[in-house]
C-alpha positions, 0 to 999 in steps of 0.5 A: 561157332559149332554147327550143332548150336541153335539159338533158343526159340529157333529151328533149323530150316531142314528140321522145320521142313521135316517136322511140317512134313510129318505133321501134314503126313505129306512128303518133304517136297510138299512141306518145302513148297509150303514153307517157301511160300510162307517165307516169300509171303512174309507170314513166317520169317527166316534168319541166317546165322553166321557159323563162326560168330553166331550173328543173326541176319534177317533173310529178305523175304523177296529172296525166297522167289529166286532159284538159289533158294531151292538149294537153301531149302535142300541144304538149310544153308546160304552164302553170306553176304550174298549168293555169289553176287546174284541174290541179296540175302540180307539188308545188312551191309558187309565190309569189302574184305568179308569173304563168303561164309556159309550161314545156317538158315533158321526160322522161329519156333513159334512160326513153325508151331503155328504152321503145325497147329493148322495142320493138326486142326485140319487132321483132327476131323471126326472119325467116319463110322461105317453103317454097321458100326454106327448101328452097333454103337446106337443099339449099345447106347439105347440099351444102356439108357434102358427105360429112359428113352432119349430124344432125337437131340440126345441121340444126335449129340451122342452119335456125333462123337463117332462121326455119325450125322443127324440124317444117319441118326434119324435113319437109325431111329426108324430101324426095327424095334427102336422105340422113340420118345413121344413128341407130345402131339395128340391125334385128333379124335374123329367122331363119326356122325 
């Protein structure tokens, strides 16, 4: 089996680590640790593929807690049927004459996308706008509105896209020259007797 062959729907372990590191914008060691934790915790699964035949074997999740897995995470490979008799990798029983063979470790593409999806959701925070930029954006918005004076709710909804909080919008509305919509309250007329 060619080293470049990867079955559909799977990603080599090394590529998965690099993709996760890029998505998280962190270092490779951090991505390695996260993937190892997820593999051990069974939230994602790994498979070992025999290079000669392409046969796939599920990697036992408990094996990710061993020291041998540090080498697996760096090389993307493991030894079948086991790691020099110390770490049982799969539940598969091998024949007595089966010689140790290097196997490529793969994870499901859907598992990787789920991890990356969580990363991109975390990174998709609203932008933080400086006070000067917020003031400029607010003034431009108000100028475009013309005589149609927006309510507090409309101002907040517009400015939210720039990461400006409700409290900051309220402060902007108190600025010099800012006309606000009447709230409909009437001031009681005090008559003097």
